[in-house]
NUBAMAR-236161 format. One record per residue (C-alpha): x, y, z; residue in one letter. Coordinates in steps of 0.02 Angstrom, whole numbers, plus 50000, padded with zeros to 5 digits. Each point is the difference from the previous one (the first is absolute). Layout:
BEGIN
+-------+-------+-------+------+
:    c1 :    c2 :    c3 : code :
+-------+-------+-------+------+
:     X :     Y :     Z :    a :
...
+-------+-------+-------+------+
END
This chain:
BEGIN
+-------+-------+-------+------+
:    c1 :    c2 :    c3 : code :
+-------+-------+-------+------+
: 56126 : 53627 : 48975 :    m :
: 49916 : 50190 : 49995 :    c :
: 50186 : 50070 : 50022 :    q :
: 50059 : 49913 : 49847 :    v :
: 49840 : 50044 : 49895 :    l :
: 49974 : 50192 : 50034 :    t :
: 50075 : 50150 : 50067 :    s :
: 50022 : 50039 : 50193 :    p :
: 49860 : 50149 : 49934 :    k :
: 49860 : 49888 : 49953 :    y :
: 50064 : 49855 : 50121 :    l :
: 49858 : 50000 : 50127 :    p :
: 49865 : 50005 : 49871 :    y :
: 50063 : 49868 : 49901 :    v :
: 50019 : 49898 : 50172 :    c :
: 49811 : 50046 : 50051 :    a :
: 49936 : 49966 : 49854 :    l :
: 50087 : 49807 : 49973 :    f :
: 49932 : 49964 : 50192 :    f :
: 49830 : 50049 : 49953 :    v :
: 50020 : 49892 : 49848 :    v :
: 50063 : 49862 : 50101 :    i :
: 49870 : 50010 : 50122 :    l :
: 49845 : 50004 : 49891 :    a :
: 50091 : 49844 : 49891 :    v :
: 50016 : 49912 : 50186 :    a :
: 49818 : 50046 : 50047 :    t :
: 49926 : 49945 : 49841 :    g :
: 50082 : 49829 : 50027 :    l :
: 49953 : 49982 : 50181 :    g :
: 49818 : 50019 : 49928 :    v :
: 50004 : 49888 : 49866 :    q :
: 50093 : 49866 : 50079 :    y :
: 49904 : 49995 : 50178 :    n :
: 49838 : 49970 : 49901 :    c :
: 49898 : 50079 : 50147 :    i :
: 49802 : 49945 : 49981 :    g :
: 50064 : 49886 : 49835 :    k :
: 50067 : 49843 : 49956 :    f :
: 50176 : 49978 : 49940 :    r :
: 50055 : 49885 : 49865 :    c :
: 50132 : 49904 : 50084 :    r :
: 50089 : 49978 : 49814 :    s :
: 50006 : 50174 : 49989 :    s :
: 49982 : 50168 : 50089 :    f :
: 49808 : 50013 : 49917 :    k :
: 49865 : 50050 : 50113 :    c :
: 49817 : 49949 : 49971 :    i :
: 49835 : 50068 : 50065 :    q :
: 49953 : 49851 : 50117 :    k :
: 49840 : 49986 : 49903 :    s :
: 50096 : 49952 : 49850 :    a :
: 50072 : 49840 : 50121 :    r :
: 49915 : 49842 : 49959 :    c :
: 49906 : 50072 : 49881 :    n :
: 50012 : 49875 : 49823 :    g :
: 50159 : 50108 : 49946 :    v :
: 50166 : 49977 : 49995 :    f :
: 50060 : 50174 : 50065 :    n :
: 50166 : 49959 : 50055 :    c :
: 50156 : 49924 : 49887 :    k :
: 50000 : 49830 : 50086 :    e :
: 49818 : 50002 : 50016 :    g :
: 50020 : 50006 : 50205 :    e :
: 49833 : 50105 : 50011 :    d :
: 49891 : 49843 : 49966 :    e :
: 50071 : 49877 : 50145 :    y :
: 49971 : 49976 : 50157 :    g :
: 49821 : 50064 : 49964 :    c :
: 49930 : 49834 : 50098 :    v :
: 50034 : 49975 : 50182 :    r :
: 49926 : 49889 : 50165 :    l :
: 50006 : 50101 : 50143 :    s :
: 49988 : 49993 : 50184 :    g :
: 49991 : 49850 : 50101 :    k :
: 49851 : 49910 : 49915 :    r :
: 50058 : 50047 : 49820 :    a :
: 49899 : 50126 : 49960 :    v :
: 49989 : 50024 : 49816 :    l :
: 50030 : 50167 : 49924 :    q :
: 50060 : 50068 : 49828 :    v :
: 50086 : 50183 : 49960 :    f :
: 49880 : 50088 : 49891 :    t :
: 49950 : 50197 : 49967 :    s :
: 50159 : 50054 : 50111 :    g :
: 49978 : 49899 : 50171 :    s :
: 49971 : 49813 : 50053 :    w :
: 49835 : 49947 : 50014 :    r :
: 49900 : 49867 : 50076 :    t :
: 49924 : 49852 : 49908 :    v :
: 49817 : 49981 : 50043 :    c :
: 49913 : 49824 : 49985 :    s :
: 49874 : 50073 : 49863 :    d :
: 49999 : 49902 : 49842 :    d :
: 50161 : 49895 : 50064 :    w :
: 49994 : 49874 : 49918 :    k :
: 50132 : 49831 : 50056 :    a :
: 50095 : 50002 : 49833 :    e :
: 50053 : 50179 : 50023 :    y :
: 50125 : 49901 : 50160 :    g :
: 50087 : 49889 : 49880 :    n :
: 50034 : 50169 : 49900 :    t :
: 50050 : 50099 : 50130 :    t :
: 50133 : 49862 : 50076 :    c :
: 50064 : 49965 : 49844 :    k :
: 50036 : 50190 : 49988 :    h :
: 50079 : 50014 : 50173 :    l :
: 50130 : 49859 : 49946 :    g :
: 49920 : 49861 : 50080 :    f :
: 49992 : 49839 : 49932 :    s :
: 49837 : 49955 : 50088 :    s :
: 49840 : 50058 : 50042 :    y :
: 49911 : 49923 : 50141 :    v :
: 49836 : 50097 : 50033 :    s :
: 49924 : 50178 : 50011 :    s :
: 49884 : 50061 : 50155 :    g :
: 49929 : 50146 : 50061 :    y :
: 49985 : 50108 : 50172 :    l :
: 49866 : 50156 : 50078 :    p :
: 50103 : 50138 : 49960 :    v :
: 50013 : 50023 : 50189 :    a :
: 50091 : 49839 : 50011 :    a :
: 50152 : 50065 : 49926 :    v :
: 50150 : 50146 : 50041 :    e :
: 49928 : 50165 : 50001 :    k :
: 50122 : 50059 : 49868 :    q :
: 49905 : 49883 : 49881 :    f :
: 49821 : 50060 : 50040 :    q :
: 49978 : 50139 : 49882 :    r :
: 50044 : 50035 : 49821 :    h :
: 49904 : 49834 : 49914 :    f :
: 49992 : 49941 : 49823 :    v :
: 49891 : 49859 : 49925 :    s :
: 50031 : 49884 : 49855 :    l :
: 49912 : 50038 : 49832 :    s :
: 49859 : 49894 : 49988 :    h :
: 49984 : 50018 : 49802 :    w :
: 50182 : 49948 : 49965 :    l :
: 50041 : 49829 : 49929 :    p :
: 50096 : 49882 : 50115 :    m :
: 50126 : 49979 : 49875 :    d :
: 50044 : 50189 : 49964 :    q :
: 50035 : 50019 : 50189 :    v :
: 50188 : 49992 : 49996 :    t :
: 50043 : 50134 : 50118 :    s :
: 49891 : 49996 : 50123 :    l :
: 50027 : 50195 : 50036 :    h :
: 49934 : 50062 : 49830 :    n :
: 49843 : 49921 : 50036 :    a :
: 49915 : 50089 : 50141 :    t :
: 49884 : 50141 : 50032 :    n :
: 50027 : 50104 : 50149 :    l :
: 49886 : 50000 : 50134 :    r :
: 49949 : 50082 : 50153 :    e :
: 49964 : 49861 : 50099 :    e :
: 49967 : 49824 : 49963 :    c :
: 49817 : 49975 : 49967 :    t :
: 50022 : 49796 : 50081 :    s :
: 50104 : 50080 : 50144 :    g :
: 50121 : 49862 : 49976 :    n :
: 50197 : 50026 : 49942 :    v :
: 50084 : 49855 : 49882 :    i :
: 50124 : 49888 : 50105 :    i :
: 50139 : 49885 : 49891 :    l :
: 50081 : 49840 : 50051 :    k :
: 50142 : 49965 : 49859 :    c :
: 50094 : 49876 : 50113 :    l :
: 49934 : 49835 : 50068 :    a :
: 50097 : 49950 : 50156 :    c :
: 50125 : 49849 : 49953 :    g :
: 49926 : 49974 : 49844 :    m :
: 50102 : 50053 : 49826 :    r :
: 49891 : 49910 : 49847 :    a :
: 50076 : 49959 : 49824 :    s :
: 50182 : 50005 : 50091 :    y :
: 50136 : 49881 : 50041 :    r :
: 50039 : 49969 : 50194 :    p :
: 50188 : 50045 : 49973 :    r :
: 50119 : 50091 : 49905 :    i :
: 50069 : 49906 : 49868 :    v :
: 50201 : 49935 : 50029 :    g :
: 49941 : 50084 : 50182 :    g :
: 50071 : 49954 : 50162 :    n :
: 49888 : 49952 : 50168 :    a :
: 50091 : 50142 : 50133 :    s :
: 50078 : 49961 : 50161 :    l :
: 49934 : 50082 : 50159 :    p :
: 50111 : 50170 : 50021 :    q :
: 50088 : 49954 : 49808 :    q :
: 49943 : 50185 : 49968 :    w :
: 49943 : 50096 : 50143 :    p :
: 49971 : 50171 : 49901 :    w :
: 49879 : 49918 : 49899 :    q :
: 49801 : 50072 : 50047 :    v :
: 49836 : 50002 : 49949 :    s :
: 49880 : 50131 : 49950 :    l :
: 49847 : 49979 : 50045 :    q :
: 49847 : 50090 : 49903 :    f :
: 49867 : 49984 : 50124 :    h :
: 50050 : 49846 : 50063 :    g :
: 50035 : 49908 : 49859 :    h :
: 50191 : 49972 : 49934 :    h :
: 50029 : 50110 : 49830 :    l :
: 50177 : 50012 : 49998 :    c :
: 50192 : 49988 : 50069 :    g :
: 50100 : 50118 : 50069 :    g :
: 50165 : 50023 : 50077 :    s :
: 50061 : 50087 : 50186 :    v :
: 50125 : 50116 : 49970 :    i :
: 49992 : 50105 : 50145 :    t :
: 49897 : 49970 : 50150 :    p :
: 49862 : 50121 : 49953 :    r :
: 50024 : 49969 : 49800 :    w :
: 49937 : 49864 : 49881 :    i :
: 50046 : 50001 : 49820 :    i :
: 49881 : 49922 : 49857 :    t :
: 49959 : 50021 : 49836 :    a :
: 49891 : 50148 : 49938 :    a :
: 49851 : 49900 : 49908 :    h :
: 49977 : 49912 : 50156 :    c :
: 49934 : 50184 : 50091 :    v :
: 49970 : 50115 : 49841 :    y :
: 49802 : 49990 : 50017 :    d :
: 49999 : 49946 : 50161 :    l :
: 50099 : 50130 : 50104 :    y :
: 49886 : 50037 : 50148 :    l :
: 50107 : 49947 : 50150 :    p :
: 49857 : 49951 : 50114 :    s :
: 49956 : 49863 : 49869 :    s :
: 50168 : 49903 : 50027 :    w :
: 50103 : 49918 : 50142 :    s :
: 50161 : 49904 : 49983 :    v :
: 50040 : 49823 : 50087 :    q :
: 50159 : 49947 : 50049 :    v :
: 50100 : 49853 : 50054 :    g :
: 49914 : 49862 : 49931 :    f :
: 50044 : 49863 : 49857 :    v :
: 49825 : 49942 : 49940 :    t :
: 49827 : 50078 : 49980 :    q :
: 49918 : 49896 : 50095 :    q :
: 50123 : 50041 : 50165 :    d :
: 49904 : 50059 : 50129 :    t :
: 50124 : 50092 : 50116 :    q :
: 50039 : 50155 : 49895 :    v :
: 50035 : 50174 : 50054 :    h :
: 49894 : 50118 : 49910 :    t :
: 50035 : 50223 : 49990 :    y :
: 49890 : 50117 : 49922 :    s :
: 50057 : 50123 : 49859 :    v :
: 50017 : 50182 : 50049 :    e :
: 50076 : 50054 : 49798 :    k :
: 50020 : 49941 : 49841 :    i :
: 50105 : 50058 : 49844 :    i :
: 50020 : 49936 : 49842 :    y :
: 50136 : 50085 : 49859 :    h :
: 49925 : 50154 : 49935 :    r :
: 50047 : 49937 : 49834 :    n :
: 49908 : 49837 : 49999 :    y :
: 49944 : 49957 : 49845 :    k :
: 49843 : 49869 : 50009 :    p :
: 50004 : 49964 : 49817 :    k :
: 50191 : 49934 : 50005 :    t :
: 50029 : 49960 : 50172 :    m :
: 50141 : 50146 : 50000 :    g :
: 50066 : 50044 : 50166 :    n :
: 49883 : 49854 : 50090 :    d :
: 50061 : 50048 : 50179 :    i :
: 49922 : 50069 : 50155 :    a :
: 50031 : 50017 : 50179 :    l :
: 49878 : 49958 : 50164 :    m :
: 50028 : 50096 : 50150 :    k :
: 49930 : 49898 : 50152 :    l :
: 49907 : 50080 : 50146 :    a :
: 50122 : 49941 : 50137 :    a :
: 50166 : 49927 : 49973 :    p :
: 50039 : 49807 : 49969 :    l :
: 50104 : 49922 : 50152 :    a :
: 50134 : 49895 : 49907 :    f :
: 50063 : 49855 : 50099 :    n :
: 50143 : 49952 : 49880 :    g :
: 49939 : 49826 : 49941 :    n :
: 49799 : 50007 : 49933 :    s :
: 50013 : 50172 : 49978 :    l :
: 50111 : 50118 : 49946 :    c :
: 50047 : 50125 : 49844 :    e :
: 50063 : 49980 : 49831 :    l :
: 50186 : 50015 : 50020 :    s :
: 50100 : 50115 : 49870 :    l :
: 50124 : 49860 : 49972 :    d :
: 49830 : 49880 : 49939 :    f :
: 49962 : 50146 : 49878 :    l :
: 50168 : 49986 : 49908 :    t :
: 50007 : 49825 : 49964 :    s :
: 49901 : 49868 : 49906 :    l :
: 49814 : 50058 : 50000 :    a :
: 49868 : 49879 : 50052 :    k :
: 49823 : 50004 : 50012 :    s :
: 49891 : 49940 : 50149 :    t :
: 49831 : 50020 : 50061 :    g :
: 49834 : 49912 : 49997 :    w :
: 49954 : 50032 : 49823 :    e :
: 49924 : 49872 : 49875 :    v :
: 50044 : 49971 : 49793 :    l :
: 49828 : 50051 : 49877 :    l :
: 49955 : 49862 : 49894 :    v :
+-------+-------+-------+------+
END
């Protein structure tokens, strides 16, 4: 290319300049795309400061910087919000029970059971620093986004943090007991079907695709992506079965272009901490032949009326 554009006399200089420009562009793109120390918008290559995430302003094209701002963490479902550039644990100071209902809805749950509190020392160490409390002067009807209604705290005045329960075991209010037009499944009929359990309660279904990987929907894990909060149960038909096998989750990956507003690219993967033990009857992976056939919906879901 350099030989065509210039004479041999200037060839070394032109080629050197050409490579310097390429290197500069590549370096610039690398810095831009890596977003080191910043938040990268999935809908574009835009990078924003972490402090601009979850601040009530849509800085990304699809507004993804204002999603995933509230989560339940650890084994006891400690409530946390993302604000001022980091995850912070919610103190029980100025907490009202009504906030629990708002938070569960924000997380995508259809119900709210209760909220409680634990001493700071009783939760995992990573949740024992960086706190917030609710703004006591803010009217309840204006608290639509919990993370935008908080004050930063060095410590909890009460000495306690909030834990939240959004699902009641075995109870689903305002639901019919079955899918309309659905059929009861037989044992071993859908051996790749698994139950994804969030803090011990069924939240979503999934399908086994390899001994270590489960495929599910991104909306199930988008705001609840801490692996330690999840487990996978396999090898049973009804939620009342006691002979089930439970597996821990090592990693959760949802589609990088998932759009919460439109449910676009609503797909995610869970990696198990240990491989499943296939037996060819009650547990096996979803076959490729089945993936290309007429689609069937299976699981323990119910219909909202």
